[in-house]
N, CA, C and O atoms as a GROMACS GRO file, in nm:
protein
  584
    1UNK      N    1   8.100   8.252   8.315
    1UNK     CA    2   8.050   8.330   8.428
    1UNK      C    3   7.942   8.423   8.377
    1UNK      O    4   7.957   8.486   8.273
    2UNK      N    5   7.834   8.431   8.450
    2UNK     CA    6   7.729   8.523   8.410
    2UNK      C    7   7.765   8.666   8.447
    2UNK      O    8   7.851   8.689   8.532
    3UNK      N    9   7.700   8.760   8.384
    3UNK     CA   10   7.728   8.902   8.408
    3UNK      C   11   7.630   8.959   8.510
    3UNK      O   12   7.564   9.058   8.482
    4UNK      N   13   7.619   8.899   8.625
    4UNK     CA   14   7.530   8.948   8.729
    4UNK      C   15   7.588   9.075   8.788
    4UNK      O   16   7.709   9.095   8.790
    5UNK      N   17   7.500   9.160   8.836
    5UNK     CA   18   7.544   9.281   8.909
    5UNK      C   19   7.610   9.237   9.038
    5UNK      O   20   7.575   9.134   9.095
    6UNK      N   21   7.706   9.316   9.083
    6UNK     CA   22   7.786   9.278   9.202
    6UNK      C   23   7.699   9.251   9.324
    6UNK      O   24   7.735   9.166   9.406
    7UNK      N   25   7.584   9.320   9.340
    7UNK     CA   26   7.502   9.298   9.455
    7UNK      C   27   7.440   9.158   9.453
    7UNK      O   28   7.399   9.107   9.557
    8UNK      N   29   7.434   9.094   9.336
    8UNK     CA   30   7.384   8.959   9.324
    8UNK      C   31   7.498   8.859   9.348
    8UNK      O   32   7.472   8.739   9.354
    9UNK      N   33   7.620   8.904   9.362
    9UNK     CA   34   7.736   8.817   9.380
    9UNK      C   35   7.793   8.827   9.520
    9UNK      O   36   7.899   8.770   9.546
   10UNK      N   37   7.729   8.894   9.609
   10UNK     CA   38   7.784   8.914   9.741
   10UNK      C   39   7.827   9.057   9.760
   10UNK      O   40   7.779   9.145   9.687
   11UNK      N   41   7.914   9.085   9.854
   11UNK     CA   42   7.955   9.225   9.879
   11UNK      C   43   8.012   9.288   9.752
   11UNK      O   44   8.085   9.226   9.675
   12UNK      N   45   7.976   9.415   9.734
   12UNK     CA   46   8.024   9.492   9.617
   12UNK      C   47   8.169   9.536   9.637
   12UNK      O   48   8.220   9.529   9.749
   13UNK      N   49   8.236   9.580   9.531
   13UNK     CA   50   8.369   9.635   9.550
   13UNK      C   51   8.373   9.752   9.649
   13UNK      O   52   8.470   9.766   9.723
   14UNK      N   53   8.269   9.836   9.652
   14UNK     CA   54   8.267   9.945   9.749
   14UNK      C   55   8.265   9.888   9.892
   14UNK      O   56   8.334   9.938   9.980
   15UNK      N   57   8.186   9.784   9.913
   15UNK     CA   58   8.184   9.717  10.045
   15UNK      C   59   8.322   9.658  10.073
   15UNK      O   60   8.368   9.659  10.187
   16UNK      N   61   8.386   9.608   9.970
   16UNK     CA   62   8.516   9.545   9.981
   16UNK      C   63   8.622   9.649  10.025
   16UNK      O   64   8.707   9.620  10.108
   17UNK      N   65   8.615   9.770   9.968
   17UNK     CA   66   8.708   9.877  10.006
   17UNK      C   67   8.691   9.905  10.158
   17UNK      O   68   8.789   9.915  10.231
   18UNK      N   69   8.567   9.916  10.201
   18UNK     CA   70   8.546   9.942  10.342
   18UNK      C   71   8.596   9.827  10.431
   18UNK      O   72   8.652   9.852  10.538
   19UNK      N   73   8.578   9.703  10.388
   19UNK     CA   74   8.627   9.591  10.467
   19UNK      C   75   8.781   9.591  10.471
   19UNK      O   76   8.839   9.559  10.575
   20UNK      N   77   8.846   9.627  10.361
   20UNK     CA   78   8.992   9.634  10.359
   20UNK      C   79   9.041   9.744  10.455
   20UNK      O   80   9.138   9.724  10.528
   21UNK      N   81   8.976   9.857  10.455
   21UNK     CA   82   9.015   9.966  10.545
   21UNK      C   83   8.999   9.924  10.690
   21UNK      O   84   9.088   9.951  10.772
   22UNK      N   85   8.890   9.860  10.723
   22UNK     CA   86   8.871   9.811  10.860
   22UNK      C   87   8.977   9.711  10.898
   22UNK      O   88   9.030   9.717  11.008
   23UNK      N   89   9.009   9.618  10.806
   23UNK     CA   90   9.112   9.516  10.834
   23UNK      C   91   9.246   9.581  10.858
   23UNK      O   92   9.319   9.542  10.949
   24UNK      N   93   9.278   9.681  10.776
   24UNK     CA   94   9.406   9.751  10.796
   24UNK      C   95   9.408   9.821  10.931
   24UNK      O   96   9.509   9.817  11.002
   25UNK      N   97   9.298   9.885  10.966
   25UNK     CA   98   9.288   9.955  11.093
   25UNK      C   99   9.306   9.861  11.212
   25UNK      O  100   9.356   9.901  11.317
   26UNK      N  101   9.263   9.737  11.194
   26UNK     CA  102   9.274   9.636  11.302
   26UNK      C  103   9.406   9.559  11.296
   26UNK      O  104   9.430   9.470  11.378
   27UNK      N  105   9.493   9.594  11.200
   27UNK     CA  106   9.619   9.521  11.188
   27UNK      C  107   9.602   9.380  11.137
   27UNK      O  108   9.686   9.293  11.164
   28UNK      N  109   9.492   9.355  11.062
   28UNK     CA  110   9.464   9.223  11.008
   28UNK      C  111   9.527   9.212  10.869
   28UNK      O  112   9.459   9.217  10.767
   29UNK      N  113   9.660   9.198  10.869
   29UNK     CA  114   9.732   9.200  10.742
   29UNK      C  115   9.711   9.073  10.660
   29UNK      O  116   9.729   9.074  10.538
   30UNK      N  117   9.672   8.964  10.725
   30UNK     CA  118   9.641   8.842  10.648
   30UNK      C  119   9.518   8.866  10.560
   30UNK      O  120   9.515   8.823  10.444
   31UNK      N  121   9.416   8.935  10.615
   31UNK     CA  122   9.297   8.967  10.534
   31UNK      C  123   9.333   9.060  10.420
   31UNK      O  124   9.282   9.044  10.309
   32UNK      N  125   9.419   9.157  10.445
   32UNK     CA  126   9.464   9.249  10.339
   32UNK      C  127   9.529   9.166  10.228
   32UNK      O  128   9.496   9.184  10.111
   33UNK      N  129   9.621   9.076  10.263
   33UNK     CA  130   9.687   8.993  10.163
   33UNK      C  131   9.584   8.916  10.082
   33UNK      O  132   9.590   8.914   9.959
   34UNK      N  133   9.491   8.853  10.149
   34UNK     CA  134   9.390   8.770  10.083
   34UNK      C  135   9.298   8.852   9.992
   34UNK      O  136   9.234   8.798   9.903
   35UNK      N  137   9.292   8.983  10.016
   35UNK     CA  138   9.202   9.066   9.939
   35UNK      C  139   9.257   9.099   9.798
   35UNK      O  140   9.185   9.146   9.711
   36UNK      N  141   9.386   9.072   9.779
   36UNK     CA  142   9.447   9.100   9.646
   36UNK      C  143   9.422   8.987   9.548
   36UNK      O  144   9.426   8.869   9.583
   37UNK      N  145   9.398   9.027   9.424
   37UNK     CA  146   9.381   8.930   9.317
   37UNK      C  147   9.515   8.862   9.290
   37UNK      O  148   9.619   8.928   9.299
   38UNK      N  149   9.517   8.732   9.259
   38UNK     CA  150   9.644   8.666   9.229
   38UNK      C  151   9.725   8.728   9.117
   38UNK      O  152   9.848   8.713   9.114
   39UNK      N  153   9.660   8.798   9.024
   39UNK     CA  154   9.731   8.864   8.910
   39UNK      C  155   9.776   9.006   8.945
   39UNK      O  156   9.832   9.073   8.859
   40UNK      N  157   9.754   9.053   9.066
   40UNK     CA  158   9.793   9.191   9.103
   40UNK      C  159   9.942   9.206   9.115
   40UNK      O  160  10.013   9.110   9.142
   41UNK      N  161   9.990   9.329   9.094
   41UNK     CA  162  10.133   9.357   9.110
   41UNK      C  163  10.174   9.333   9.256
   41UNK      O  164  10.289   9.296   9.281
   42UNK      N  165  10.085   9.353   9.350
   42UNK     CA  166  10.112   9.327   9.490
   42UNK      C  167  10.154   9.183   9.510
   42UNK      O  168  10.252   9.156   9.580
   43UNK      N  169  10.079   9.090   9.448
   43UNK     CA  170  10.108   8.948   9.464
   43UNK      C  171  10.236   8.908   9.390
   43UNK      O  172  10.296   8.806   9.424
   44UNK      N  173  10.278   8.985   9.293
   44UNK     CA  174  10.407   8.958   9.228
   44UNK      C  175  10.517   8.990   9.328
   44UNK      O  176  10.617   8.919   9.337
   45UNK      N  177  10.499   9.100   9.403
   45UNK     CA  178  10.600   9.142   9.498
   45UNK      C  179  10.598   9.055   9.625
   45UNK      O  180  10.703   9.014   9.675
   46UNK      N  181  10.480   9.028   9.676
   46UNK     CA  182  10.466   8.945   9.796
   46UNK      C  183  10.403   8.811   9.758
   46UNK      O  184  10.284   8.803   9.730
   47UNK      N  185  10.483   8.709   9.756
   47UNK     CA  186  10.436   8.577   9.715
   47UNK      C  187  10.361   8.503   9.827
   47UNK      O  188  10.274   8.421   9.800
   48UNK      N  189  10.395   8.533   9.950
   48UNK     CA  190  10.340   8.459  10.062
   48UNK      C  191  10.277   8.553  10.164
   48UNK      O  192  10.328   8.662  10.191
   49UNK      N  193  10.165   8.509  10.218
   49UNK     CA  194  10.093   8.586  10.317
   49UNK      C  195  10.180   8.619  10.438
   49UNK      O  196  10.177   8.731  10.489
   50UNK      N  197  10.258   8.522  10.483
   50UNK     CA  198  10.344   8.542  10.600
   50UNK      C  199  10.448   8.648  10.579
   50UNK      O  200  10.478   8.726  10.670
   51UNK      N  201  10.506   8.654  10.457
   51UNK     CA  202  10.609   8.755  10.432
   51UNK      C  203  10.549   8.896  10.428
   51UNK      O  204  10.612   8.991  10.474
   52UNK      N  205  10.426   8.910  10.374
   52UNK     CA  206  10.360   9.041  10.376
   52UNK      C  207  10.324   9.079  10.517
   52UNK      O  208  10.349   9.192  10.558
   53UNK      N  209  10.265   8.989  10.593
   53UNK     CA  210  10.226   9.020  10.729
   53UNK      C  211  10.346   9.067  10.813
   53UNK      O  212  10.337   9.163  10.889
   54UNK      N  213  10.459   8.998  10.798
   54UNK     CA  214  10.580   9.038  10.870
   54UNK      C  215  10.628   9.176  10.826
   54UNK      O  216  10.663   9.260  10.909
   55UNK      N  217  10.628   9.199  10.697
   55UNK     CA  218  10.666   9.331  10.642
   55UNK      C  219  10.573   9.441  10.696
   55UNK      O  220  10.620   9.546  10.740
   56UNK      N  221  10.444   9.417  10.693
   56UNK     CA  222  10.347   9.519  10.734
   56UNK      C  223  10.362   9.548  10.883
   56UNK      O  224  10.358   9.664  10.924
   57UNK      N  225  10.378   9.444  10.963
   57UNK     CA  226  10.394   9.467  11.106
   57UNK      C  227  10.521   9.549  11.134
   57UNK      O  228  10.522   9.635  11.222
   58UNK      N  229  10.626   9.520  11.058
   58UNK     CA  230  10.755   9.588  11.078
   58UNK      C  231  10.756   9.732  11.028
   58UNK      O  232  10.814   9.819  11.092
   59UNK      N  233  10.693   9.758  10.914
   59UNK     CA  234  10.706   9.887  10.851
   59UNK      C  235  10.582   9.978  10.861
   59UNK      O  236  10.594  10.100  10.852
   60UNK      N  237  10.465   9.920  10.880
   60UNK     CA  238  10.341   9.998  10.879
   60UNK      C  239  10.277  10.014  11.017
   60UNK      O  240  10.229  10.121  11.052
   61UNK      N  241  10.277   9.908  11.093
   61UNK     CA  242  10.207   9.911  11.221
   61UNK      C  243  10.263  10.022  11.312
   61UNK      O  244  10.384  10.026  11.339
   62UNK      N  245  10.177  10.109  11.358
   62UNK     CA  246  10.218  10.218  11.443
   62UNK      C  247  10.272  10.338  11.368
   62UNK      O  248  10.290  10.444  11.428
   63UNK      N  249  10.298  10.326  11.238
   63UNK     CA  250  10.349  10.436  11.159
   63UNK      C  251  10.250  10.486  11.055
   63UNK      O  252  10.263  10.597  11.004
   64UNK      N  253  10.150  10.404  11.024
   64UNK     CA  254  10.056  10.438  10.918
   64UNK      C  255   9.917  10.399  10.967
   64UNK      O  256   9.894  10.285  11.008
   65UNK      N  257   9.823  10.497  10.960
   65UNK     CA  258   9.686  10.471  10.999
   65UNK      C  259   9.591  10.528  10.896
   65UNK      O  260   9.617  10.634  10.839
   66UNK      N  261   9.484  10.459  10.873
   66UNK     CA  262   9.378  10.512  10.790
   66UNK      C  263   9.282  10.584  10.885
   66UNK      O  264   9.221  10.522  10.972
   67UNK      N  265   9.270  10.714  10.868
   67UNK     CA  266   9.185  10.795  10.956
   67UNK      C  267   9.039  10.793  10.912
   67UNK      O  268   8.948  10.789  10.994
   68UNK      N  269   9.018  10.797  10.780
   68UNK     CA  270   8.882  10.794  10.727
   68UNK      C  271   8.885  10.760  10.580
   68UNK      O  272   8.988  10.770  10.515
   69UNK      N  273   8.772  10.719  10.530
   69UNK     CA  274   8.755  10.693  10.388
   69UNK      C  275   8.610  10.716  10.353
   69UNK      O  276   8.521  10.706  10.437
   70UNK      N  277   8.588  10.746  10.227
   70UNK     CA  278   8.453  10.772  10.178
   70UNK      C  279   8.446  10.728  10.032
   70UNK      O  280   8.527  10.770   9.950
   71UNK      N  281   8.351  10.646  10.002
   71UNK     CA  282   8.329  10.603   9.862
   71UNK      C  283   8.267  10.721   9.788
   71UNK      O  284   8.165  10.775   9.829
   72UNK      N  285   8.330  10.758   9.679
   72UNK     CA  286   8.281  10.872   9.598
   72UNK      C  287   8.208  10.829   9.472
   72UNK      O  288   8.112  10.894   9.430
   73UNK      N  289   8.252  10.720   9.413
   73UNK     CA  290   8.194  10.679   9.284
   73UNK      C  291   8.218  10.530   9.263
   73UNK      O  292   8.323  10.476   9.299
   74UNK      N  293   8.120  10.465   9.205
   74UNK     CA  294   8.133  10.326   9.164
   74UNK      C  295   8.095  10.317   9.017
   74UNK      O  296   8.021  10.401   8.964
   75UNK      N  297   8.145  10.215   8.954
   75UNK     CA  298   8.114  10.194   8.812
   75UNK      C  299   8.043  10.062   8.801
   75UNK      O  300   8.083   9.966   8.867
   76UNK      N  301   7.938  10.052   8.719
   76UNK     CA  302   7.874   9.921   8.700
   76UNK      C  303   7.978   9.820   8.648
   76UNK      O  304   8.072   9.857   8.578
   77UNK      N  305   7.960   9.695   8.682
   77UNK     CA  306   8.055   9.592   8.638
   77UNK      C  307   8.068   9.588   8.487
   77UNK      O  308   7.971   9.606   8.414
   78UNK      N  309   8.191   9.563   8.443
   78UNK     CA  310   8.218   9.539   8.300
   78UNK      C  311   8.280   9.400   8.295
   78UNK      O  312   8.400   9.384   8.318
   79UNK      N  313   8.198   9.302   8.266
   79UNK     CA  314   8.248   9.164   8.268
   79UNK      C  315   8.286   9.124   8.408
   79UNK      O  316   8.202   9.124   8.498
   80UNK      N  317   8.412   9.090   8.426
   80UNK     CA  318   8.457   9.047   8.559
   80UNK      C  319   8.527   9.158   8.636
   80UNK      O  320   8.594   9.130   8.735
   81UNK      N  321   8.513   9.285   8.593
   81UNK     CA  322   8.581   9.396   8.658
   81UNK      C  323   8.483   9.503   8.701
   81UNK      O  324   8.378   9.523   8.639
   82UNK      N  325   8.519   9.571   8.807
   82UNK     CA  326   8.442   9.684   8.856
   82UNK      C  327   8.538   9.782   8.919
   82UNK      O  328   8.636   9.742   8.981
   83UNK      N  329   8.509   9.912   8.905
   83UNK     CA  330   8.599  10.015   8.959
   83UNK      C  331   8.528  10.101   9.064
   83UNK      O  332   8.406  10.118   9.061
   84UNK      N  333   8.608  10.154   9.154
   84UNK     CA  334   8.561  10.238   9.265
   84UNK      C  335   8.658  10.354   9.281
   84UNK      O  336   8.778  10.338   9.266
   85UNK      N  337   8.604  10.472   9.312
   85UNK     CA  338   8.686  10.586   9.351
   85UNK      C  339   8.648  10.621   9.493
   85UNK      O  340   8.530  10.629   9.526
   86UNK      N  341   8.750  10.641   9.578
   86UNK     CA  342   8.722  10.679   9.715
   86UNK      C  343   8.824  10.781   9.764
   86UNK      O  344   8.935  10.792   9.712
   87UNK      N  345   8.782  10.854   9.865
   87UNK     CA  346   8.867  10.956   9.929
   87UNK      C  347   8.923  10.892  10.056
   87UNK      O  348   8.849  10.835  10.136
   88UNK      N  349   9.054  10.904  10.074
   88UNK     CA  350   9.115  10.842  10.192
   88UNK      C  351   9.200  10.947  10.265
   88UNK      O  352   9.276  11.022  10.204
   89UNK      N  353   9.186  10.949  10.394
   89UNK     CA  354   9.265  11.035  10.481
   89UNK      C  355   9.351  10.945  10.568
   89UNK      O  356   9.298  10.862  10.642
   90UNK      N  357   9.483  10.960  10.560
   90UNK     CA  358   9.576  10.875  10.632
   90UNK      C  359   9.672  10.958  10.717
   90UNK      O  360   9.689  11.078  10.696
   91UNK      N  361   9.731  10.891  10.811
   91UNK     CA  362   9.837  10.952  10.896
   91UNK      C  363   9.958  10.862  10.875
   91UNK      O  364   9.956  10.743  10.910
   92UNK      N  365  10.065  10.918  10.819
   92UNK     CA  366  10.189  10.844  10.794
   92UNK      C  367  10.304  10.916  10.857
   92UNK      O  368  10.338  11.028  10.817
   93UNK      N  369  10.366  10.854  10.955
   93UNK     CA  370  10.476  10.914  11.028
   93UNK      C  371  10.446  11.057  11.073
   93UNK      O  372  10.529  11.146  11.062
   94UNK      N  373  10.325  11.075  11.124
   94UNK     CA  374  10.284  11.206  11.179
   94UNK      C  375  10.233  11.305  11.076
   94UNK      O  376  10.198  11.418  11.112
   95UNK      N  377  10.227  11.268  10.950
   95UNK     CA  378  10.180  11.360  10.843
   95UNK      C  379  10.046  11.312  10.789
   95UNK      O  380  10.032  11.197  10.747
   96UNK      N  381   9.949  11.400  10.792
   96UNK     CA  382   9.818  11.368  10.736
   96UNK      C  383   9.821  11.385  10.585
   96UNK      O  384   9.866  11.486  10.533
   97UNK      N  385   9.772  11.284  10.516
   97UNK     CA  386   9.764  11.287  10.368
   97UNK      C  387   9.620  11.259  10.329
   97UNK      O  388   9.554  11.173  10.388
   98UNK      N  389   9.573  11.331  10.230
   98UNK     CA  390   9.440  11.308  10.176
   98UNK      C  391   9.457  11.277  10.029
   98UNK      O  392   9.510  11.357   9.953
   99UNK      N  393   9.411  11.160   9.990
   99UNK     CA  394   9.426  11.116   9.850
   99UNK      C  395   9.294  11.070   9.792
   99UNK      O  396   9.205  11.024   9.863
  100UNK      N  397   9.285  11.085   9.662
  100UNK     CA  398   9.177  11.024   9.585
  100UNK      C  399   9.232  10.894   9.531
  100UNK      O  400   9.341  10.891   9.473
  101UNK      N  401   9.159  10.788   9.549
  101UNK     CA  402   9.209  10.656   9.509
  101UNK      C  403   9.112  10.591   9.411
  101UNK      O  404   8.991  10.595   9.430
  102UNK      N  405   9.167  10.533   9.308
  102UNK     CA  406   9.091  10.465   9.204
  102UNK      C  407   9.134  10.319   9.208
  102UNK      O  408   9.252  10.288   9.189
  103UNK      N  409   9.041  10.231   9.232
  103UNK     CA  410   9.074  10.088   9.245
  103UNK      C  411   8.994  10.005   9.146
  103UNK      O  412   8.877  10.033   9.120
  104UNK      N  413   9.058   9.903   9.090
  104UNK     CA  414   8.992   9.812   9.001
  104UNK      C  415   8.990   9.674   9.070
  104UNK      O  416   9.091   9.628   9.123
  105UNK      N  417   8.873   9.612   9.067
  105UNK     CA  418   8.854   9.480   9.126
  105UNK      C  419   8.818   9.381   9.018
  105UNK      O  420   8.753   9.416   8.919
  106UNK      N  421   8.863   9.258   9.037
  106UNK     CA  422   8.829   9.151   8.945
  106UNK      C  423   8.756   9.042   9.021
  106UNK      O  424   8.794   9.005   9.132
  107UNK      N  425   8.651   8.993   8.961
  107UNK     CA  426   8.573   8.887   9.022
  107UNK      C  427   8.644   8.754   9.014
  107UNK      O  428   8.702   8.720   8.911
  108UNK      N  429   8.641   8.679   9.123
  108UNK     CA  430   8.698   8.543   9.128
  108UNK      C  431   8.591   8.453   9.193
  108UNK      O  432   8.486   8.501   9.236
  109UNK      N  433   8.620   8.325   9.198
  109UNK     CA  434   8.527   8.234   9.263
  109UNK      C  435   8.515   8.266   9.412
  109UNK      O  436   8.416   8.229   9.475
  110UNK      N  437   8.612   8.332   9.470
  110UNK     CA  438   8.609   8.372   9.612
  110UNK      C  439   8.542   8.508   9.631
  110UNK      O  440   8.525   8.551   9.745
  111UNK      N  441   8.506   8.574   9.526
  111UNK     CA  442   8.443   8.708   9.534
  111UNK      C  443   8.536   8.810   9.470
  111UNK      O  444   8.631   8.774   9.400
  112UNK      N  445   8.509   8.939   9.494
  112UNK     CA  446   8.589   9.045   9.436
  112UNK      C  447   8.728   9.046   9.501
  112UNK      O  448   8.741   9.022   9.621
  113UNK      N  449   8.829   9.075   9.420
  113UNK     CA  450   8.965   9.087   9.466
  113UNK      C  451   9.028   9.210   9.402
  113UNK      O  452   9.002   9.243   9.286
  114UNK      N  453   9.111   9.277   9.481
  114UNK     CA  454   9.176   9.404   9.442
  114UNK      C  455   9.283   9.373   9.335
  114UNK      O  456   9.380   9.301   9.362
  115UNK      N  457   9.264   9.427   9.215
  115UNK     CA  458   9.358   9.401   9.107
  115UNK      C  459   9.466   9.509   9.097
  115UNK      O  460   9.585   9.478   9.090
  116UNK      N  461   9.424   9.636   9.098
  116UNK     CA  462   9.521   9.745   9.094
  116UNK      C  463   9.458   9.873   9.149
  116UNK      O  464   9.336   9.885   9.159
  117UNK      N  465   9.543   9.966   9.184
  117UNK     CA  466   9.494  10.095   9.232
  117UNK      C  467   9.580  10.208   9.183
  117UNK      O  468   9.693  10.187   9.138
  118UNK      N  469   9.528  10.328   9.192
  118UNK     CA  470   9.598  10.453   9.158
  118UNK      C  471   9.565  10.556   9.264
  118UNK      O  472   9.452  10.561   9.312
  119UNK      N  473   9.662  10.637   9.300
  119UNK     CA  474   9.642  10.744   9.398
  119UNK      C  475   9.671  10.878   9.338
  119UNK      O  476   9.763  10.894   9.258
  120UNK      N  477   9.590  10.975   9.378
  120UNK     CA  478   9.612  11.112   9.336
  120UNK      C  479   9.598  11.201   9.460
  120UNK      O  480   9.496  11.195   9.529
  121UNK      N  481   9.699  11.284   9.489
  121UNK     CA  482   9.682  11.377   9.600
  121UNK      C  483   9.558  11.464   9.573
  121UNK      O  484   9.538  11.508   9.460
  122UNK      N  485   9.478  11.488   9.674
  122UNK     CA  486   9.356  11.565   9.655
  122UNK      C  487   9.383  11.701   9.594
  122UNK      O  488   9.300  11.755   9.521
  123UNK      N  489   9.499  11.757   9.625
  123UNK     CA  490   9.537  11.892   9.571
  123UNK      C  491   9.556  11.888   9.421
  123UNK      O  492   9.546  11.991   9.356
  124UNK      N  493   9.584  11.772   9.364
  124UNK     CA  494   9.606  11.760   9.220
  124UNK      C  495   9.478  11.773   9.142
  124UNK      O  496   9.480  11.813   9.026
  125UNK      N  497   9.364  11.740   9.204
  125UNK     CA  498   9.234  11.751   9.139
  125UNK      C  499   9.181  11.891   9.160
  125UNK      O  500   9.175  11.938   9.274
  126UNK      N  501   9.142  11.957   9.056
  126UNK     CA  502   9.104  12.097   9.066
  126UNK      C  503   8.964  12.122   9.117
  126UNK      O  504   8.931  12.236   9.149
  127UNK      N  505   8.880  12.022   9.125
  127UNK     CA  506   8.742  12.037   9.174
  127UNK      C  507   8.726  11.984   9.313
  127UNK      O  508   8.822  11.948   9.382
  128UNK      N  509   8.600  11.980   9.354
  128UNK     CA  510   8.565  11.918   9.485
  128UNK      C  511   8.584  11.765   9.469
  128UNK      O  512   8.554  11.710   9.364
  129UNK      N  513   8.633  11.698   9.570
  129UNK     CA  514   8.654  11.553   9.559
  129UNK      C  515   8.530  11.478   9.510
  129UNK      O  516   8.542  11.382   9.434
  130UNK      N  517   8.412  11.520   9.552
  130UNK     CA  518   8.287  11.455   9.513
  130UNK      C  519   8.259  11.466   9.366
  130UNK      O  520   8.177  11.391   9.314
  131UNK      N  521   8.326  11.557   9.295
  131UNK     CA  522   8.305  11.574   9.151
  131UNK      C  523   8.396  11.489   9.065
  131UNK      O  524   8.382  11.489   8.943
  132UNK      N  525   8.489  11.415   9.125
  132UNK     CA  526   8.583  11.338   9.044
  132UNK      C  527   8.512  11.226   8.968
  132UNK      O  528   8.417  11.165   9.017
  133UNK      N  529   8.560  11.201   8.850
  133UNK     CA  530   8.508  11.093   8.765
  133UNK      C  531   8.625  11.004   8.724
  133UNK      O  532   8.741  11.043   8.738
  134UNK      N  533   8.595  10.887   8.673
  134UNK     CA  534   8.700  10.793   8.629
  134UNK      C  535   8.790  10.856   8.525
  134UNK      O  536   8.910  10.829   8.523
  135UNK      N  537   8.734  10.938   8.439
  135UNK     CA  538   8.814  10.998   8.332
  135UNK      C  539   8.925  11.089   8.387
  135UNK      O  540   9.029  11.107   8.323
  136UNK      N  541   8.902  11.146   8.505
  136UNK     CA  542   9.005  11.233   8.562
  136UNK      C  543   9.134  11.155   8.594
  136UNK      O  544   9.244  11.209   8.581
  137UNK      N  545   9.121  11.032   8.634
  137UNK     CA  546   9.240  10.949   8.655
  137UNK      C  547   9.305  10.914   8.523
  137UNK      O  548   9.428  10.912   8.513
  138UNK      N  549   9.225  10.888   8.420
  138UNK     CA  550   9.275  10.854   8.288
  138UNK      C  551   9.352  10.972   8.228
  138UNK      O  552   9.450  10.953   8.157
  139UNK      N  553   9.308  11.095   8.258
  139UNK     CA  554   9.368  11.214   8.199
  139UNK      C  555   9.481  11.272   8.283
  139UNK      O  556   9.557  11.356   8.234
  140UNK      N  557   9.494  11.228   8.408
  140UNK     CA  558   9.594  11.285   8.499
  140UNK      C  559   9.737  11.246   8.458
  140UNK      O  560   9.761  11.138   8.404
  141UNK      N  561   9.829  11.336   8.485
  141UNK     CA  562   9.971  11.314   8.458
  141UNK      C  563  10.036  11.262   8.583
  141UNK      O  564  10.004  11.305   8.694
  142UNK      N  565  10.128  11.170   8.567
  142UNK     CA  566  10.213  11.124   8.679
  142UNK      C  567  10.144  11.030   8.778
  142UNK      O  568  10.194  11.011   8.889
  143UNK      N  569  10.032  10.973   8.741
  143UNK     CA  570   9.962  10.881   8.828
  143UNK      C  571  10.030  10.742   8.815
  143UNK      O  572  10.052  10.692   8.704
  144UNK      N  573  10.063  10.683   8.930
  144UNK     CA  574  10.130  10.554   8.929
  144UNK      C  575  10.029  10.447   8.962
  144UNK      O  576   9.955  10.457   9.060
  145UNK      N  577  10.026  10.344   8.881
  145UNK     CA  578   9.937  10.231   8.906
  145UNK      C  579  10.016  10.130   8.986
  145UNK      O  580  10.130  10.098   8.952
  146UNK      N  581   9.956  10.078   9.090
  146UNK     CA  582  10.023   9.981   9.175
  146UNK      C  583   9.936   9.860   9.196
  146UNK      O  584   9.975   9.766   9.266
   0.00000   0.00000   0.00000
């Protein structure tokens, strides 16, 4: 595989984050499933698209909404991987949550796919969200990779 920049390969991982958020907002759980890389922990847990879609409709639909998102930082591709940091505001069971999210994407023949992510409550970061860098996730305590 050549090391072309993501813009030469189709939609970038940042574009991909936005497409995933729109799909979630529309209840398009099949698209969310397809967005995950086959090697992701998500795909280890959910083997079939139908089982995830049923789970999502039962547990998330009407209880969890993405209110807004903003891409804060992207990293140039490193081989077949690229990372993105974004700010996400969600509503879960009536509670608004604002998180900083760090996502890693891996290139496949079908395009970029979500490999793993990490979330940090915005209150855990001591600066303005726009100032976050990838190293802040690497240095943070208690961050769970999913």
